[in-house]
C-alpha positions in Angstrom: -47.1 -29.2 215.2 -44.0 -31.5 215.8 -44.7 -32.9 212.0 -44.2 -29.2 211.1 -41.3 -28.6 213.0 -39.5 -31.4 211.8 -40.7 -30.4 208.1 -38.9 -27.2 208.8 -35.8 -28.6 209.9 -35.3 -31.3 206.9 -32.6 -29.4 205.1 -30.7 -29.0 208.5 -30.9 -32.6 208.9 -29.8 -33.4 205.5 -26.6 -31.0 206.0 -25.9 -32.3 209.5 -26.1 -36.0 208.2 -23.7 -35.5 205.6 -21.1 -33.5 208.0 -21.3 -36.2 210.4 -20.6 -39.1 207.7 -18.0 -36.9 206.0 -15.7 -36.0 209.3 -16.8 -39.5 210.5 -14.9 -41.0 206.8 -11.9 -38.4 207.8 -11.4 -40.2 210.8 -11.4 -43.3 209.9 -8.9 -42.3 206.9 -6.8 -40.6 209.5 -6.7 -44.1 211.4 -6.0 -46.0 208.5 -3.2 -44.0 207.1 -1.5 -43.1 210.7 -0.2 -46.6 210.7 -0.7 -49.2 208.2 1.4 -51.7 210.2 -1.5 -51.8 213.3 -4.3 -53.1 211.4 -5.9 -54.8 214.3 -5.1 -52.0 216.8 -7.3 -49.1 214.8 -9.2 -46.8 216.8 -12.1 -46.9 214.5 -13.3 -50.2 212.3 -15.3 -49.4 209.2 -17.6 -46.3 208.2 -20.3 -46.8 210.4 -18.2 -47.2 213.6 -16.3 -43.9 212.4 -19.7 -41.9 211.7 -20.9 -42.9 215.5 -17.6 -41.5 216.7 -18.1 -38.5 214.9 -21.7 -38.1 215.6 -20.1 -38.5 219.5 -18.1 -36.0 219.3 -20.7 -33.6 218.1 -22.8 -34.6 221.4 -19.6 -33.7 223.6 -17.9 -36.8 223.9 -14.3 -35.7 223.0 -12.2 -38.4 223.7 -9.4 -38.9 221.0 -7.0 -40.8 223.1 -7.6 -44.1 220.9 -5.8 -42.4 218.1 -2.6 -42.1 220.8 0.2 -40.4 218.7 -1.1 -41.1 215.4 -1.2 -38.1 213.0 -1.6 -36.0 216.0 -1.7 -32.6 214.0 -4.7 -34.1 211.7 -6.6 -35.9 214.2 -6.7 -32.6 216.3 -7.3 -30.2 213.6 -10.5 -32.2 212.6 -11.4 -32.6 216.2 -11.4 -28.5 216.1 -13.5 -28.6 212.7 -15.9 -30.9 214.1 -16.4 -29.3 217.4 -16.6 -25.9 215.9 -18.9 -27.1 213.2 -21.2 -29.8 214.3 -21.0 -28.8 217.9 -21.5 -25.2 218.1 -22.7 -23.8 214.7 -25.0 -26.6 213.6 -26.8 -27.2 217.2 -27.3 -23.3 217.6 -28.5 -23.3 213.9 -30.9 -25.9 214.9 -32.4 -23.8 218.0 -32.6 -20.8 215.8 -34.8 -22.9 213.3 -36.7 -24.5 215.9 -37.4 -21.1 217.3 -38.4 -19.7 214.3 -40.9 -22.3 213.4 -42.1 -22.5 216.6 -42.8 -18.8 216.5 -44.6 -18.9 213.1 -46.8 -21.8 214.2 -47.5 -20.2 217.3 -48.7 -17.0 215.8 -50.9 -18.9 213.1 -52.4 -21.1 216.1 -53.6 -18.1 218.0 -55.2 -16.1 214.8 -56.8 -19.5 214.1 -58.0 -19.8 217.8 -59.7 -16.2 217.1 -61.1 -16.8 214.0 -62.7 -19.9 215.1 -64.1 -18.2 218.3 -65.1 -15.4 215.8 -67.3 -18.0 213.6 -68.9 -19.6 217.0 -70.1 -16.1 218.0 -71.6 -15.2 214.4 -72.9 -18.7 214.1 -74.8 -18.6 217.4 -75.8 -14.9 217.2 -79.7 -16.1 216.6 -79.7 -17.4 219.8 -79.6 -13.8 221.4 -83.1 -12.0 220.5 -83.1 -8.7 218.7 -85.3 -7.0 221.8 -81.9 -8.2 224.1 -79.9 -6.8 221.7 -81.6 -3.6 221.2 -81.7 -3.6 224.8 -78.2 -3.9 225.2 -77.4 -1.3 222.5 -79.7 1.3 223.9 -77.8 1.3 227.2 -74.7 2.0 225.5 -73.3 -1.0 226.9 -72.6 -3.3 223.8 -72.3 -3.4 220.1 -73.5 -6.5 219.4 -72.9 -7.2 215.5 -72.1 -10.2 214.0 -71.6 -11.5 210.3 -71.6 -14.8 209.1 -69.4 -13.9 206.4 -67.0 -11.0 206.2 -68.7 -7.6 205.5 -68.0 -5.9 202.0 -64.2 -4.7 201.7 -63.9 -0.9 202.2 -61.1 1.1 201.1 -60.9 3.4 203.9 -61.8 3.6 207.6 -64.3 6.0 207.1 -66.4 3.8 204.6 -65.9 1.2 207.1 -66.9 3.3 210.1 -70.0 4.5 207.9 -71.0 0.5 207.0 -71.1 0.0 210.8 -73.0 3.2 211.7 -75.9 1.7 209.4 -75.6 -1.6 210.6 -76.1 0.1 214.3 -78.9 2.1 212.9 -80.8 -0.9 211.2 -80.3 -2.6 214.7 -82.1 0.1 216.5 -84.8 0.1 213.7 -85.3 -3.8 214.4 -83.0 -5.5 211.6 -80.6 -7.5 212.6 -78.4 -6.9 209.9 -76.9 -4.4 208.1 -77.3 -4.5 204.0 -74.1 -4.7 201.9 -74.2 -1.4 199.9 
């Protein structure tokens, strides 16, 4: 299930990494161009530290105080872009992708579980003797018919009802399985 969720998120993760790296590079360029004289006093040193700064900002660390008064307008413009896009849009998109994938995976799992239970019933239907099946059928309590393979495809509900009725009649006559027309 976890592997399928990660597989569903592959394009999201790629876009998130690209935006974190791009916005990190933007903050690095702002730090370098804002005051060329302050080479040793830059708030970000290197590409990976700027990517880490952008990632931390995506997670909610909104401290831009290290930039001081350098390119004040540009820092806050990209701060707002990073906040709106990565923090709000991308993580809400992540939540919706995960919910959709979980719903699909959980729905498939429930159907597979029911299918497996039906197979087990069909495989073990020989454990109930024909006389026990006949006794339960005569009392009108249960309809006991299990097929290992799917019955032939019927086009209309009336044909399917007729097929089940034939199976019931054969069961009452002592035969365990209806014949396929």
